[in-house]
PDB file of N, CA, C and O in Angstrom:
ATOM      1  N   MET A   1    -156.175  77.109 124.331  1.00  0.00           N
ATOM      2  CA  MET A   1    -155.516  78.115 125.120  1.00  0.00           C
ATOM      3  C   MET A   1    -154.751  79.063 124.191  1.00  0.00           C
ATOM      4  O   MET A   1    -154.003  78.604 123.327  1.00  0.00           O
ATOM      5  N   VAL A   2    -154.924  80.344 124.352  1.00  0.00           N
ATOM      6  CA  VAL A   2    -154.246  81.352 123.553  1.00  0.00           C
ATOM      7  C   VAL A   2    -152.982  81.769 124.287  1.00  0.00           C
ATOM      8  O   VAL A   2    -153.017  82.140 125.460  1.00  0.00           O
ATOM      9  N   SER A   3    -151.871  81.702 123.574  1.00  0.00           N
ATOM     10  CA  SER A   3    -150.612  82.085 124.210  1.00  0.00           C
ATOM     11  C   SER A   3    -150.369  83.580 124.018  1.00  0.00           C
ATOM     12  O   SER A   3    -150.836  84.185 123.054  1.00  0.00           O
ATOM     13  N   THR A   4    -149.639  84.148 124.945  1.00  0.00           N
ATOM     14  CA  THR A   4    -149.284  85.557 124.877  1.00  0.00           C
ATOM     15  C   THR A   4    -148.147  85.724 123.877  1.00  0.00           C
ATOM     16  O   THR A   4    -147.165  84.984 123.934  1.00  0.00           O
ATOM     17  N   PRO A   5    -148.262  86.688 122.957  1.00  0.00           N
ATOM     18  CA  PRO A   5    -147.161  86.897 122.008  1.00  0.00           C
ATOM     19  C   PRO A   5    -145.861  87.202 122.751  1.00  0.00           C
ATOM     20  O   PRO A   5    -145.856  87.913 123.755  1.00  0.00           O
ATOM     21  N   LYS A   6    -144.770  86.656 122.243  1.00  0.00           N
ATOM     22  CA  LYS A   6    -143.491  86.896 122.908  1.00  0.00           C
ATOM     23  C   LYS A   6    -142.577  87.710 122.006  1.00  0.00           C
ATOM     24  O   LYS A   6    -142.645  87.623 120.780  1.00  0.00           O
ATOM     25  N   LYS A   7    -141.722  88.500 122.640  1.00  0.00           N
ATOM     26  CA  LYS A   7    -140.769  89.348 121.948  1.00  0.00           C
ATOM     27  C   LYS A   7    -139.677  88.510 121.296  1.00  0.00           C
ATOM     28  O   LYS A   7    -139.287  87.459 121.806  1.00  0.00           O
ATOM     29  N   CYS A   8    -139.201  88.991 120.177  1.00  0.00           N
ATOM     30  CA  CYS A   8    -138.067  88.376 119.496  1.00  0.00           C
ATOM     31  C   CYS A   8    -136.891  88.281 120.472  1.00  0.00           C
ATOM     32  O   CYS A   8    -136.715  89.165 121.311  1.00  0.00           O
ATOM     33  N   ALA A   9    -136.086  87.221 120.371  1.00  0.00           N
ATOM     34  CA  ALA A   9    -134.965  86.999 121.275  1.00  0.00           C
ATOM     35  C   ALA A   9    -133.781  87.938 121.018  1.00  0.00           C
ATOM     36  O   ALA A   9    -132.858  87.994 121.831  1.00  0.00           O
ATOM     37  N   ASN A  10    -133.793  88.668 119.915  1.00  0.00           N
ATOM     38  CA  ASN A  10    -132.749  89.664 119.659  1.00  0.00           C
ATOM     39  C   ASN A  10    -133.032  90.854 120.580  1.00  0.00           C
ATOM     40  O   ASN A  10    -134.077  91.490 120.439  1.00  0.00           O
ATOM     41  N   PRO A  11    -132.139  91.172 121.514  1.00  0.00           N
ATOM     42  CA  PRO A  11    -132.400  92.262 122.468  1.00  0.00           C
ATOM     43  C   PRO A  11    -132.672  93.622 121.823  1.00  0.00           C
ATOM     44  O   PRO A  11    -133.392  94.437 122.398  1.00  0.00           O
ATOM     45  N   ALA A  12    -132.112  93.878 120.648  1.00  0.00           N
ATOM     46  CA  ALA A  12    -132.305  95.168 119.987  1.00  0.00           C
ATOM     47  C   ALA A  12    -133.635  95.251 119.229  1.00  0.00           C
ATOM     48  O   ALA A  12    -134.045  96.335 118.812  1.00  0.00           O
ATOM     49  N   CYS A  13    -134.299  94.122 119.054  1.00  0.00           N
ATOM     50  CA  CYS A  13    -135.529  94.056 118.256  1.00  0.00           C
ATOM     51  C   CYS A  13    -136.767  94.186 119.143  1.00  0.00           C
ATOM     52  O   CYS A  13    -136.792  93.687 120.268  1.00  0.00           O
ATOM     53  N   THR A  14    -137.784  94.856 118.627  1.00  0.00           N
ATOM     54  CA  THR A  14    -139.036  95.010 119.370  1.00  0.00           C
ATOM     55  C   THR A  14    -140.180  94.222 118.745  1.00  0.00           C
ATOM     56  O   THR A  14    -141.327  94.357 119.171  1.00  0.00           O
ATOM     57  N   CYS A  15    -139.884  93.406 117.749  1.00  0.00           N
ATOM     58  CA  CYS A  15    -140.916  92.616 117.067  1.00  0.00           C
ATOM     59  C   CYS A  15    -141.402  91.455 117.934  1.00  0.00           C
ATOM     60  O   CYS A  15    -140.770  91.077 118.920  1.00  0.00           O
ATOM     61  N   THR A  16    -142.527  90.914 117.538  1.00  0.00           N
ATOM     62  CA  THR A  16    -143.065  89.720 118.172  1.00  0.00           C
ATOM     63  C   THR A  16    -142.633  88.516 117.342  1.00  0.00           C
ATOM     64  O   THR A  16    -142.762  88.528 116.118  1.00  0.00           O
ATOM     65  N   ALA A  17    -142.129  87.497 117.988  1.00  0.00           N
ATOM     66  CA  ALA A  17    -141.725  86.280 117.286  1.00  0.00           C
ATOM     67  C   ALA A  17    -142.956  85.433 116.986  1.00  0.00           C
ATOM     68  O   ALA A  17    -143.886  85.395 117.792  1.00  0.00           O
ATOM     69  N   PRO A  18    -142.979  84.751 115.836  1.00  0.00           N
ATOM     70  CA  PRO A  18    -144.099  83.865 115.530  1.00  0.00           C
ATOM     71  C   PRO A  18    -144.217  82.761 116.587  1.00  0.00           C
ATOM     72  O   PRO A  18    -143.243  82.435 117.265  1.00  0.00           O
ATOM     73  N   GLU A  19    -145.398  82.202 116.715  1.00  0.00           N
ATOM     74  CA  GLU A  19    -145.627  81.137 117.685  1.00  0.00           C
ATOM     75  C   GLU A  19    -144.639  79.998 117.463  1.00  0.00           C
ATOM     76  O   GLU A  19    -144.399  79.592 116.326  1.00  0.00           O
ATOM     77  N   LYS A  20    -144.080  79.494 118.522  1.00  0.00           N
ATOM     78  CA  LYS A  20    -143.100  78.405 118.541  1.00  0.00           C
ATOM     79  C   LYS A  20    -141.750  78.784 117.930  1.00  0.00           C
ATOM     80  O   LYS A  20    -140.924  77.910 117.668  1.00  0.00           O
ATOM     81  N   GLU A  21    -141.519  80.066 117.704  1.00  0.00           N
ATOM     82  CA  GLU A  21    -140.243  80.546 117.182  1.00  0.00           C
ATOM     83  C   GLU A  21    -139.583  81.432 118.227  1.00  0.00           C
ATOM     84  O   GLU A  21    -140.257  82.035 119.063  1.00  0.00           O
ATOM     85  N   LYS A  22    -138.267  81.505 118.170  1.00  0.00           N
ATOM     86  CA  LYS A  22    -137.509  82.328 119.118  1.00  0.00           C
ATOM     87  C   LYS A  22    -137.238  83.724 118.544  1.00  0.00           C
ATOM     88  O   LYS A  22    -137.162  84.705 119.284  1.00  0.00           O
ATOM     89  N   TYR A  23    -137.095  83.799 117.224  1.00  0.00           N
ATOM     90  CA  TYR A  23    -136.762  85.052 116.551  1.00  0.00           C
ATOM     91  C   TYR A  23    -137.858  85.440 115.569  1.00  0.00           C
ATOM     92  O   TYR A  23    -138.619  84.588 115.110  1.00  0.00           O
ATOM     93  N   CYS A  24    -137.938  86.737 115.247  1.00  0.00           N
ATOM     94  CA  CYS A  24    -138.966  87.233 114.329  1.00  0.00           C
ATOM     95  C   CYS A  24    -138.589  87.012 112.865  1.00  0.00           C
ATOM     96  O   CYS A  24    -139.456  87.016 111.991  1.00  0.00           O
ATOM     97  N   SER A  25    -137.304  86.820 112.600  1.00  0.00           N
ATOM     98  CA  SER A  25    -136.844  86.731 111.215  1.00  0.00           C
ATOM     99  C   SER A  25    -135.511  85.998 111.113  1.00  0.00           C
ATOM    100  O   SER A  25    -134.841  85.739 112.113  1.00  0.00           O
ATOM    101  N   ALA A  26    -135.152  85.676 109.885  1.00  0.00           N
ATOM    102  CA  ALA A  26    -133.852  85.048 109.634  1.00  0.00           C
ATOM    103  C   ALA A  26    -132.727  86.015 109.993  1.00  0.00           C
ATOM    104  O   ALA A  26    -131.656  85.597 110.433  1.00  0.00           O
ATOM    105  N   HIS A  27    -132.977  87.308 109.801  1.00  0.00           N
ATOM    106  CA  HIS A  27    -131.960  88.313 110.170  1.00  0.00           C
ATOM    107  C   HIS A  27    -131.622  88.202 111.650  1.00  0.00           C
ATOM    108  O   HIS A  27    -130.452  88.089 112.015  1.00  0.00           O
ATOM    109  N   CYS A  28    -132.637  88.235 112.497  1.00  0.00           N
ATOM    110  CA  CYS A  28    -132.396  88.194 113.945  1.00  0.00           C
ATOM    111  C   CYS A  28    -131.796  86.862 114.379  1.00  0.00           C
ATOM    112  O   CYS A  28    -130.948  86.823 115.271  1.00  0.00           O
ATOM    113  N   GLU A  29    -132.223  85.791 113.766  1.00  0.00           N
ATOM    114  CA  GLU A  29    -131.645  84.486 114.089  1.00  0.00           C
ATOM    115  C   GLU A  29    -130.189  84.420 113.647  1.00  0.00           C
ATOM    116  O   GLU A  29    -129.354  83.838 114.339  1.00  0.00           O
ATOM    117  N   GLY A  30    -129.886  85.009 112.507  1.00  0.00           N
ATOM    118  CA  GLY A  30    -128.530  84.981 111.958  1.00  0.00           C
ATOM    119  C   GLY A  30    -127.517  85.774 112.760  1.00  0.00           C
ATOM    120  O   GLY A  30    -126.320  85.495 112.692  1.00  0.00           O
ATOM    121  N   ILE A  31    -127.976  86.753 113.517  1.00  0.00           N
ATOM    122  CA  ILE A  31    -127.043  87.550 114.316  1.00  0.00           C
ATOM    123  C   ILE A  31    -127.103  87.177 115.795  1.00  0.00           C
ATOM    124  O   ILE A  31    -126.649  87.941 116.647  1.00  0.00           O
ATOM    125  N   ALA A  32    -127.647  86.039 116.094  1.00  0.00           N
ATOM    126  CA  ALA A  32    -127.851  85.611 117.482  1.00  0.00           C
ATOM    127  C   ALA A  32    -126.580  85.642 118.318  1.00  0.00           C
ATOM    128  O   ALA A  32    -126.651  85.897 119.520  1.00  0.00           O
ATOM    129  N   GLU A  33    -125.441  85.394 117.731  1.00  0.00           N
ATOM    130  CA  GLU A  33    -124.177  85.365 118.469  1.00  0.00           C
ATOM    131  C   GLU A  33    -123.454  86.710 118.444  1.00  0.00           C
ATOM    132  O   GLU A  33    -122.332  86.821 118.938  1.00  0.00           O
ATOM    133  N   LYS A  34    -124.092  87.729 117.870  1.00  0.00           N
ATOM    134  CA  LYS A  34    -123.478  89.051 117.764  1.00  0.00           C
ATOM    135  C   LYS A  34    -124.293  90.052 118.563  1.00  0.00           C
ATOM    136  O   LYS A  34    -125.425  89.769 118.956  1.00  0.00           O
ATOM    137  N   ILE A  35    -123.725  91.205 118.800  1.00  0.00           N
ATOM    138  CA  ILE A  35    -124.430  92.280 119.491  1.00  0.00           C
ATOM    139  C   ILE A  35    -124.859  93.297 118.453  1.00  0.00           C
ATOM    140  O   ILE A  35    -124.052  93.788 117.663  1.00  0.00           O
ATOM    141  N   GLU A  36    -126.147  93.602 118.473  1.00  0.00           N
ATOM    142  CA  GLU A  36    -126.693  94.587 117.541  1.00  0.00           C
ATOM    143  C   GLU A  36    -127.248  95.738 118.371  1.00  0.00           C
ATOM    144  O   GLU A  36    -128.047  95.508 119.278  1.00  0.00           O
ATOM    145  N   ILE A  37    -126.845  96.957 118.084  1.00  0.00           N
ATOM    146  CA  ILE A  37    -127.308  98.125 118.823  1.00  0.00           C
ATOM    147  C   ILE A  37    -128.665  98.570 118.298  1.00  0.00           C
ATOM    148  O   ILE A  37    -129.563  98.892 119.076  1.00  0.00           O
ATOM    149  N   VAL A  38    -128.813  98.589 116.987  1.00  0.00           N
ATOM    150  CA  VAL A  38    -130.054  98.980 116.334  1.00  0.00           C
ATOM    151  C   VAL A  38    -130.495  97.821 115.450  1.00  0.00           C
ATOM    152  O   VAL A  38    -129.746  97.378 114.580  1.00  0.00           O
ATOM    153  N   CYS A  39    -131.702  97.336 115.672  1.00  0.00           N
ATOM    154  CA  CYS A  39    -132.206  96.208 114.887  1.00  0.00           C
ATOM    155  C   CYS A  39    -132.475  96.639 113.453  1.00  0.00           C
ATOM    156  O   CYS A  39    -133.034  97.708 113.208  1.00  0.00           O
ATOM    157  N   THR A  40    -132.073  95.804 112.519  1.00  0.00           N
ATOM    158  CA  THR A  40    -132.309  96.075 111.100  1.00  0.00           C
ATOM    159  C   THR A  40    -133.050  94.915 110.450  1.00  0.00           C
ATOM    160  O   THR A  40    -132.765  94.548 109.310  1.00  0.00           O
ATOM    161  N   CYS A  41    -134.007  94.338 111.183  1.00  0.00           N
ATOM    162  CA  CYS A  41    -134.763  93.207 110.647  1.00  0.00           C
ATOM    163  C   CYS A  41    -135.672  93.628 109.489  1.00  0.00           C
ATOM    164  O   CYS A  41    -136.020  92.808 108.639  1.00  0.00           O
ATOM    165  N   GLY A  42    -136.055  94.914 109.459  1.00  0.00           N
ATOM    166  CA  GLY A  42    -136.847  95.423 108.352  1.00  0.00           C
ATOM    167  C   GLY A  42    -138.353  95.341 108.525  1.00  0.00           C
ATOM    168  O   GLY A  42    -139.088  95.797 107.649  1.00  0.00           O
ATOM    169  N   HIS A  43    -138.836  94.778 109.620  1.00  0.00           N
ATOM    170  CA  HIS A  43    -140.279  94.702 109.839  1.00  0.00           C
ATOM    171  C   HIS A  43    -140.863  96.074 110.135  1.00  0.00           C
ATOM    172  O   HIS A  43    -140.251  96.870 110.847  1.00  0.00           O
ATOM    173  N   ASP A  44    -142.036  96.356 109.597  1.00  0.00           N
ATOM    174  CA  ASP A  44    -142.684  97.655 109.787  1.00  0.00           C
ATOM    175  C   ASP A  44    -142.938  97.980 111.253  1.00  0.00           C
ATOM    176  O   ASP A  44    -142.850  99.144 111.644  1.00  0.00           O
ATOM    177  N   GLY A  45    -143.248  96.990 112.064  1.00  0.00           N
ATOM    178  CA  GLY A  45    -143.574  97.231 113.459  1.00  0.00           C
ATOM    179  C   GLY A  45    -142.378  97.383 114.377  1.00  0.00           C
ATOM    180  O   GLY A  45    -142.539  97.721 115.550  1.00  0.00           O
ATOM    181  N   CYS A  46    -141.183  97.142 113.867  1.00  0.00           N
ATOM    182  CA  CYS A  46    -139.982  97.239 114.693  1.00  0.00           C
ATOM    183  C   CYS A  46    -139.668  98.703 114.980  1.00  0.00           C
ATOM    184  O   CYS A  46    -139.905  99.571 114.140  1.00  0.00           O
ATOM    185  N   THR A  47    -139.146  98.967 116.143  1.00  0.00           N
ATOM    186  CA  THR A  47    -138.797 100.328 116.552  1.00  0.00           C
ATOM    187  C   THR A  47    -137.902 101.020 115.527  1.00  0.00           C
ATOM    188  O   THR A  47    -138.026 102.226 115.313  1.00  0.00           O
ATOM    189  N   HIS A  48    -137.027 100.291 114.910  1.00  0.00           N
ATOM    190  CA  HIS A  48    -136.063 100.878 113.985  1.00  0.00           C
ATOM    191  C   HIS A  48    -136.442 100.599 112.526  1.00  0.00           C
ATOM    192  O   HIS A  48    -135.563 100.468 111.674  1.00  0.00           O
ATOM    193  N   ALA A  49    -137.735 100.509 112.238  1.00  0.00           N
ATOM    194  CA  ALA A  49    -138.206 100.239 110.881  1.00  0.00           C
ATOM    195  C   ALA A  49    -137.640 101.251 109.900  1.00  0.00           C
ATOM    196  O   ALA A  49    -137.537 102.441 110.198  1.00  0.00           O
ATOM    197  N   GLY A  50    -137.284 100.765 108.750  1.00  0.00           N
ATOM    198  CA  GLY A  50    -136.739 101.652 107.710  1.00  0.00           C
ATOM    199  C   GLY A  50    -135.231 101.730 107.695  1.00  0.00           C
ATOM    200  O   GLY A  50    -134.643 102.190 106.716  1.00  0.00           O
ATOM    201  N   MET A  51    -134.597 101.288 108.762  1.00  0.00           N
ATOM    202  CA  MET A  51    -133.137 101.306 108.798  1.00  0.00           C
ATOM    203  C   MET A  51    -132.622 100.045 108.111  1.00  0.00           C
ATOM    204  O   MET A  51    -133.172  98.959 108.297  1.00  0.00           O
ATOM    205  N   LYS A  52    -131.607 100.189 107.350  1.00  0.00           N
ATOM    206  CA  LYS A  52    -130.993  99.061 106.650  1.00  0.00           C
ATOM    207  C   LYS A  52    -129.567  98.890 107.111  1.00  0.00           C
ATOM    208  O   LYS A  52    -128.881  99.859 107.433  1.00  0.00           O
ATOM    209  N   ALA A  53    -129.126  97.635 107.139  1.00  0.00           N
ATOM    210  CA  ALA A  53    -127.735  97.352 107.538  1.00  0.00           C
ATOM    211  C   ALA A  53    -126.779  97.822 106.488  1.00  0.00           C
ATOM    212  O   ALA A  53    -125.568  97.671 106.644  1.00  0.00           O
TER     213      ALA A  53
END
């Protein structure tokens, strides 16, 4: 059975999380208890790609 890709649990991020993972990166997991307006995970496919914290 093929699972549907799921969005990263960081609300500001538009990346897809790897299978069996909640977040797309250590960055997004590390800020889980904080509010981020613009995601700075650094992935090319993220809406805010190229932005650095």
